[in-house]
C-alpha positions in Angstrom: -50.7 45.1 -49.6 -51.3 45.6 -45.9 -50.0 48.7 -44.1 -47.7 48.1 -41.3 -48.8 49.9 -38.1 -46.8 51.0 -35.1 -47.8 52.3 -31.6 -48.2 55.8 -33.0 -50.8 54.6 -35.5 -52.6 52.9 -32.6 -52.5 56.0 -30.5 -53.8 58.1 -33.4 -56.7 55.6 -34.0 -57.6 55.8 -30.2 -57.6 59.6 -30.3 -59.8 59.6 -33.4 -62.4 57.4 -31.6 -62.4 59.9 -28.7 -63.5 62.6 -31.2 -67.0 61.2 -30.9 -67.2 62.8 -27.5 -66.3 66.2 -29.0 -68.9 65.6 -31.7 -71.6 64.8 -29.1 -70.7 68.0 -27.1 -71.0 70.1 -30.3 -74.4 68.5 -31.1 -75.6 69.2 -27.5 -74.4 72.8 -27.7 -76.3 73.3 -31.0 -79.4 71.8 -29.4 -79.2 73.9 -26.3 -77.7 77.2 -27.5 -78.1 77.2 -31.3 -79.8 80.1 -32.9 -82.5 77.8 -34.3 -83.6 74.7 -32.5 -83.0 71.4 -34.4 -86.1 69.6 -35.5 -86.6 65.9 -34.4 -85.8 64.8 -38.0 -82.6 66.9 -38.1 -81.5 65.6 -34.7 -82.3 62.0 -35.7 -80.3 62.4 -38.9 -77.3 63.9 -37.0 -77.4 61.1 -34.5 -77.6 58.4 -37.2 -74.7 59.9 -39.0 -72.6 60.2 -35.8 -73.4 56.6 -35.0 -72.2 55.5 -38.4 -69.1 57.6 -38.1 -68.3 56.2 -34.7 -68.7 52.7 -36.0 -66.2 53.4 -38.8 -63.7 54.9 -36.3 -64.0 51.8 -34.1 -63.6 49.5 -37.0 -60.4 51.3 -38.0 -59.1 51.2 -34.5 -59.8 47.5 -34.3 -58.1 46.9 -37.7 -54.9 48.7 -36.5 -54.9 46.7 -33.2 -55.6 43.4 -35.0 -52.8 44.0 -37.5 -50.4 44.9 -34.8 -51.3 41.7 -32.9 -50.8 39.6 -36.1 -47.4 41.3 -36.7 -46.5 40.7 -33.1 -45.9 44.4 -32.6 -46.4 44.1 -28.8 -43.8 41.5 -28.1 -40.7 42.7 -26.2 -40.8 46.3 -27.4 -39.5 47.8 -24.2 -42.2 50.5 -24.5 -44.4 49.2 -21.6 -42.5 51.2 -19.0 -42.9 54.4 -21.1 -46.4 53.8 -22.3 -48.0 52.3 -19.2 -45.9 53.7 -16.5 -45.1 50.2 -15.3 -41.8 48.2 -15.6 -41.6 46.0 -18.6 -41.4 42.2 -18.2 -37.8 42.3 -19.2 -37.0 44.8 -16.5 -38.6 42.5 -13.8 -36.8 39.2 -14.8 -33.2 39.1 -13.7 -30.8 37.9 -16.5 -29.7 34.3 -16.4 -26.2 33.5 -15.4 
């Protein structure tokens, strides 16, 4: 059974992908200011692991996005003015008489 996703799931997946930046900053801090310098092997292992983790995060994000597209979660939600700061399509088109 597929999970139904909403815009909050999508936002959460996007935030999770951004964690990669924090991970890179932490690795850099360890390299520069750590009590013991990382060996080339240690650094390579950390970077390979981070690359794999980032790939998993991106696949999850794309899966949420793809599922929401398939479920037509983005059609006429009325959220565009709140989420994007722009008027939604239904706000721009005058009602028919």
